[in-house]
N, C-alpha and C positions, 0 to 999 in steps of 0.2 A: 793718514786717512782714518776717519772714524765712522761708526755705524750709528744710526738713530733708531731707537725702539719706542714704539707707542705702548705705554704701560696702562692697563685698564684695572679698575677696581670698582668696588660697589659700597654703597652705604644706604641704610634705611632712612627714608625721609618721613617726617611727621606732617600730615595734612589735616587741617581742621576746616569745618564749615559750620554754619549756624542753621538750625532747623526751627521754624516757628510752628507752634502747635496752638490752635485756637482754644480758648477756655472751655468751649463746649465739645471739644474732641477728646476722645479717649485713645491714646496711643501708648503702647508699652515700649520698652527699649528696642525691641526688634522692629516695631513699626517706625520708630524715629530713625533708626539706622537705615531701614528700607527707603524712607523718604530722602535721606541724605544721598543715597545712591542714585535716586531719580533726579535730584536737583543738581548734583555736582557735575560740572562740565569737564572735569579732568585736568591733568597736568599738560601744559603745552610748551612747545619750544618757541622761543622768541629770539629776535635779532638783537645781538649785543655781544659784548666781549670779543669782538673780532669775527663773528660768524653768525649763522642762523641756528647752530646746534650747540651753543655753549652757554645758553641762559635759559632756565626753566622757570615757570611761574604758574599761577592759577588766575582765573578770570573773575570769579565771583567777588562781589563787594565784601562779603563776610568770610571769604576763603583765605587761608594762610598756608604757607609751606615753609618748613625749616628742616635742617639736617643736624640733629643733635648728636650724631655719631661720628666716629673717626672712620675715614675711608680705609678699607682693606684692599690693598693691591694684590691681585691674584692671577694676572695673565699679562702676556706681552707679545708683540709681534714686530718684526723688522719693518720699518717704513720704506716705501719706495724711494729710490735715490733720484 
């Protein structure tokens, strides 16, 4: 008989969005970043890869998400039998 462990890890993801600034607007970097916070709808869970919690993405037409880092596994727990 064997035991099954769920091993968890974490990795930083890189998210981008596009902010449009009209020619007659004066926004500094902080203002542009504030606008991105207002416009961005967040990271969402989508159905796919065998469940509703295994696929993430972004909704905006100009939004992207990627994971340029290696996953660091740092915790585990025994799964129910």
